[in-house]
C-alpha positions in Angstrom: 33.6 167.8 -80.8 30.9 165.9 -82.6 33.1 165.4 -85.7 34.0 162.1 -87.2 37.8 162.4 -87.8 37.7 159.9 -90.7 34.8 161.4 -92.7 34.8 165.0 -91.2 31.0 164.5 -90.8 29.4 166.4 -88.0 27.6 164.0 -85.7 24.2 164.6 -84.1 23.9 165.0 -80.4 22.7 161.7 -78.9 22.8 162.6 -75.2 19.8 160.9 -73.7 17.7 162.1 -70.7 17.3 159.2 -68.3 14.6 160.8 -66.3 16.8 163.2 -64.4 15.7 166.2 -66.3 12.9 168.5 -65.1 11.0 168.1 -68.4 10.6 164.3 -68.0 7.6 163.0 -66.1 8.2 160.8 -63.1 7.1 157.2 -63.4 4.5 155.9 -61.0 6.2 154.7 -57.8 5.6 151.0 -57.2 5.2 149.9 -53.6 8.3 148.0 -52.3 7.6 144.4 -51.5 7.4 143.6 -47.8 10.4 141.2 -47.2 11.4 139.5 -44.0 15.0 138.2 -43.6 14.7 134.5 -42.7 17.6 134.6 -40.2 15.5 136.9 -38.0 12.6 134.5 -37.8 11.9 131.9 -35.1 13.5 128.4 -35.7 10.2 126.8 -36.9 9.7 129.6 -39.5 13.3 129.3 -40.6 12.9 125.5 -41.2 9.7 126.0 -43.1 11.1 128.8 -45.2 13.8 126.4 -46.6 11.1 123.7 -46.9 9.0 125.8 -49.2 12.1 127.0 -51.2 11.9 123.9 -53.4 15.7 123.5 -53.3 16.5 127.2 -53.6 18.1 128.9 -50.6 15.8 131.6 -49.3 17.6 134.6 -47.8 14.2 136.4 -47.2 10.5 135.7 -47.8 7.8 138.0 -49.1 4.3 138.4 -47.6 2.8 135.4 -49.6 5.6 133.1 -48.6 5.3 134.1 -44.9 1.6 133.4 -45.1 2.4 129.9 -46.5 4.8 129.4 -43.6 2.2 130.3 -41.1 -0.3 128.0 -42.7 2.1 125.0 -42.6 3.0 125.6 -39.0 -0.7 125.5 -38.0 -1.5 122.4 -40.2 -1.5 119.7 -37.5 -2.8 117.1 -40.1 0.4 117.5 -42.0 2.4 114.8 -40.2 5.5 115.2 -42.4 5.9 118.9 -41.6 5.0 118.5 -37.9 7.6 115.7 -37.5 10.2 117.8 -39.2 9.5 120.7 -36.9 9.6 118.5 -33.8 12.8 116.8 -34.9 14.5 120.1 -35.5 13.6 121.3 -32.0 14.9 118.1 -30.4 18.4 118.2 -32.0 20.8 120.6 -30.4 23.0 120.9 -33.4 20.0 121.9 -35.5 19.0 124.7 -33.1 22.5 126.1 -33.4 22.8 125.7 -37.2 23.4 128.6 -39.6 21.0 129.3 -42.4 23.0 127.6 -45.1 23.2 124.4 -43.0 19.4 124.6 -42.2 18.8 124.8 -46.0 21.1 121.8 -46.7 19.6 119.6 -43.9 16.0 120.4 -44.8 16.6 119.5 -48.5 18.5 116.3 -47.3 15.4 115.3 -45.3 13.3 115.7 -48.4 15.7 113.5 -50.5 15.8 110.8 -47.8 12.0 111.0 -47.0 10.2 112.2 -50.1 7.2 114.6 -49.3 4.9 112.5 -51.5 6.1 109.2 -50.0 5.5 107.5 -46.7 5.7 109.8 -43.7 8.7 108.9 -41.6 8.4 108.4 -37.9 9.6 111.2 -35.6 12.3 109.1 -34.1 13.7 108.2 -37.5 13.9 111.8 -38.5 15.7 112.7 -35.3 18.1 109.9 -35.9 18.9 111.2 -39.4 19.3 114.8 -38.3 21.7 113.8 -35.5 23.7 111.6 -37.9 23.8 114.3 -40.6 25.3 116.9 -38.2 27.7 114.4 -36.7 29.0 113.5 -40.2 31.9 115.3 -41.8 30.9 117.8 -44.5 32.6 115.8 -47.2 30.7 112.7 -46.4 27.2 114.2 -46.0 26.4 113.5 -49.7 27.2 109.8 -49.3 25.2 109.7 -46.1 22.1 111.1 -47.8 22.5 108.5 -50.7 22.8 105.6 -48.2 19.7 106.7 -46.2 17.8 107.3 -49.4 18.5 103.6 -50.4 17.1 102.6 -47.0 20.6 102.0 -45.4 20.3 103.6 -41.9 24.0 103.9 -41.4 25.3 105.8 -38.4 28.5 107.1 -40.1 30.2 106.9 -43.5 33.2 104.6 -43.1 36.2 104.8 -45.4 38.9 102.3 -46.4 42.5 103.0 -46.0 42.5 104.4 -49.5 39.7 106.8 -48.7 37.0 105.0 -50.6 33.6 104.3 -49.2 33.8 101.1 -47.1 30.1 100.5 -47.2 28.4 98.8 -44.4 24.9 100.2 -44.9 23.2 97.2 -46.5 21.8 94.1 -44.9 24.0 91.1 -44.6 23.9 87.7 -42.9 25.0 89.3 -39.6 22.7 90.1 -36.7 20.7 93.3 -37.7 21.5 94.8 -34.3 25.2 94.2 -34.9 27.2 97.3 -35.9 29.7 96.1 -38.5 32.9 98.3 -38.8 36.4 97.9 -40.0 37.4 96.9 -36.5 34.8 94.0 -36.3 35.9 93.0 -39.8 39.4 92.5 -38.4 38.1 90.0 -35.9 36.2 88.1 -38.6 39.4 88.1 -40.7 41.4 86.7 -37.8 38.8 84.0 -37.1 38.8 83.0 -40.8 42.6 82.4 -40.6 42.2 79.8 -37.8 42.5 76.2 -38.9 39.5 74.8 -37.1 35.9 74.6 -38.4 33.1 76.1 -36.4 29.7 77.9 -36.5 30.5 81.3 -38.0 27.2 82.7 -36.7 27.4 81.4 -33.1 31.1 81.9 -32.4 32.7 79.6 -29.8 34.2 81.7 -27.0 37.6 80.2 -27.3 37.7 81.1 -31.1 36.6 84.6 -30.5 39.2 85.1 -27.7 42.0 83.8 -29.9 40.9 86.0 -32.8 41.1 89.1 -30.5 44.6 88.1 -29.5 45.6 87.7 -33.2 44.3 91.2 -33.9 46.1 92.7 -31.0 49.4 91.1 -31.8 49.0 91.7 -35.5 50.0 88.2 -36.4 50.4 86.9 -39.9 48.6 86.0 -42.1 45.9 88.1 -40.5 48.0 91.2 -40.8 48.3 91.0 -44.5 44.7 90.0 -45.1 43.5 93.0 -43.0 45.6 95.5 -45.0 44.3 94.1 -48.3 40.6 93.9 -47.3 40.6 97.3 -45.5 41.7 98.8 -48.8 38.8 97.2 -50.7 36.0 99.6 -51.6 32.6 98.5 -50.1 34.2 95.8 -48.1 31.7 96.1 -45.2 28.9 95.3 -47.6 29.9 91.7 -48.0 28.5 88.9 -45.8 30.5 87.2 -43.1 30.2 84.0 -45.2 31.8 85.7 -48.1 34.8 86.9 -46.0 35.4 83.5 -44.6 35.0 81.7 -47.9 37.4 84.2 -49.5 40.2 83.7 -46.9 39.7 79.9 -46.5 39.7 79.2 -50.2 43.0 81.1 -50.9 46.3 79.6 -51.5 48.1 79.6 -48.1 51.1 81.4 -49.5 49.2 84.3 -51.2 49.5 86.6 -48.2 53.3 86.9 -48.8 52.6 88.7 -52.2 50.4 91.9 -51.7 49.9 92.3 -55.5 48.8 88.7 -56.0 46.6 88.8 -52.9 44.8 91.9 -54.1 44.3 90.3 -57.5 42.8 87.3 -55.9 40.4 89.4 -53.8 39.3 91.5 -56.9 38.6 88.3 -58.8 36.9 86.2 -56.1 35.1 88.6 -53.8 31.8 88.5 -55.7 28.4 88.3 -54.1 24.9 89.3 -55.2 22.8 88.6 -52.1 24.7 89.8 -49.1 21.9 88.8 -46.7 21.5 85.2 -47.9 24.9 83.6 -48.8 24.8 80.6 -51.1 25.3 77.0 -49.9 28.5 77.1 -51.9 29.8 80.1 -50.0 28.9 78.5 -46.6 30.7 75.3 -47.6 33.8 77.3 -48.6 33.6 79.1 -45.3 33.6 75.8 -43.6 30.5 76.8 -41.6 29.7 73.8 -39.4 26.8 74.5 -37.0 25.9 70.9 -36.2 29.3 70.1 -35.0 29.4 72.9 -32.6 25.9 72.3 -31.3 26.9 68.7 -30.3 30.3 69.8 -28.8 28.6 72.5 -26.7 26.0 70.1 -25.5 28.6 67.7 -24.5 30.5 70.4 -22.6 27.3 71.5 -20.8 26.4 67.9 -19.9 30.0 67.4 -18.6 29.7 70.5 -16.4 26.3 69.3 -15.1 27.9 65.9 -14.1 30.3 67.8 -12.0 33.3 67.7 -14.3 35.7 70.7 -14.7 35.0 72.3 -18.2 37.1 75.2 -19.4 35.0 78.3 -20.0 32.0 76.9 -18.0 33.3 75.8 -14.6 34.6 78.3 -12.1 38.4 77.7 -11.7 38.3 79.5 -8.3 35.7 77.1 -6.9 37.3 75.3 -3.8 36.4 72.0 -5.2 38.8 72.5 -8.1 41.7 73.7 -5.9 44.6 71.3 -6.1 47.7 71.0 -4.0 50.8 72.5 -5.6 50.6 74.6 -8.8 48.8 72.2 -11.1 45.8 73.6 -12.9 42.4 71.8 -13.0 42.1 69.5 -16.0 39.1 68.1 -17.7 38.6 64.4 -17.0 38.3 62.1 -20.1 34.8 61.2 -21.3 33.6 58.0 -19.6 31.0 57.3 -22.2 31.8 58.0 -25.9 29.2 58.2 -28.6 30.5 56.1 -31.5 27.5 56.8 -33.8 24.2 55.0 -34.6 23.1 54.8 -31.0 26.3 52.9 -30.0 28.1 54.1 -26.9 31.6 52.9 -25.8 31.7 52.5 -22.1 35.2 50.9 -21.8 36.5 54.1 -20.2 33.7 53.9 -17.6 34.5 50.3 -16.8 38.2 51.1 -16.4 37.4 54.1 -14.1 35.1 51.9 -12.0 37.9 49.4 -11.5 40.3 52.2 -10.6 38.0 53.4 -7.8 37.5 49.8 -6.5 34.0 49.3 -8.0 33.4 45.7 -8.9 32.5 45.3 -12.6 30.0 42.8 -13.9 31.8 40.3 -16.1 28.8 40.0 -18.4 28.9 43.7 -19.3 30.1 44.4 -22.9 32.0 47.5 -24.1 29.5 48.5 -26.7 26.0 49.1 -25.5 22.9 49.8 -27.6 21.0 52.6 -26.0 17.3 53.4 -26.5 17.0 57.2 -26.2 13.8 58.9 -25.2 12.2 61.5 -27.5 13.0 64.3 -25.0 16.6 63.4 -25.0 16.7 63.6 -28.8 15.2 67.0 -28.8 17.6 68.3 -26.2 20.6 67.1 -28.2 19.3 68.6 -31.4 
């Protein structure tokens, strides 16, 4: 023992005494820090423990950290902290959360609503907490990014390929309108229809027909839907962009999925989703004036006592006919031919049919002086 087998040198004894020997003085015993396990604390303290952790998960807190937690809880002037505590106590999922989830959600709140920024309203914090807990774990990172950008999405929607479908930014749609892949389908179906109309004030007949197309999965809607649902960020685009894309495409493109997807990738470009360009609106065949006049004519016809589909009640006794015939709309008796000229030939013919004597001096085209109030109503 103690001999180097290569040099036959006797080695020195290097056994060390690590403080276990009786001849070694004991070091001064330092007092153990007073630690409190965070999970054993009330909910408000658990929330604040992760809040002061600066991104680090705190399993326990020492005396100084506990003192800081107590100070923050009592600081009623700190609206940020008070709103966070109140929101946590008003979200059931938060109250049942494990420590790691509390750590994640508190830090998510700080990313979405920076502490040194504008203090969020209590209702907004509650909305975010509820949405975060309702979101799948894999999508929570995307949710935080969307909210941090100001997009108050209620869920992360994914395309058929699994990519983020978007939908968090402002578009030309009503801000109270929740745009989803299902509502996108209805817009696609309407865009495949041949008629022009106001794409922001949809005629009831157009909307009903679009719903029918979606339900029956008719072509070319079916092919367009499959292609657009697979497009990342598709819900971020304006309604005008979707209409313009579909209505500008070659009518046979939908037969070839590869060519259709290539067309979408090349032409679905938009920088301001909230304010579509005039070019996009023209390509979408957006015609608000036409529909305003047509709807006014329909309302006037109904007011005159004529049967108008979608306005008049078909079950009203005055529309009940003998046999199985359905009520039909009578032809317009006075037709606007433009420039203040009205064609009344149909009215004259109708009067003759009902035995009303016509004035031989009456002409078929009459110049009509319209009152200002009438012009405003028509506009």
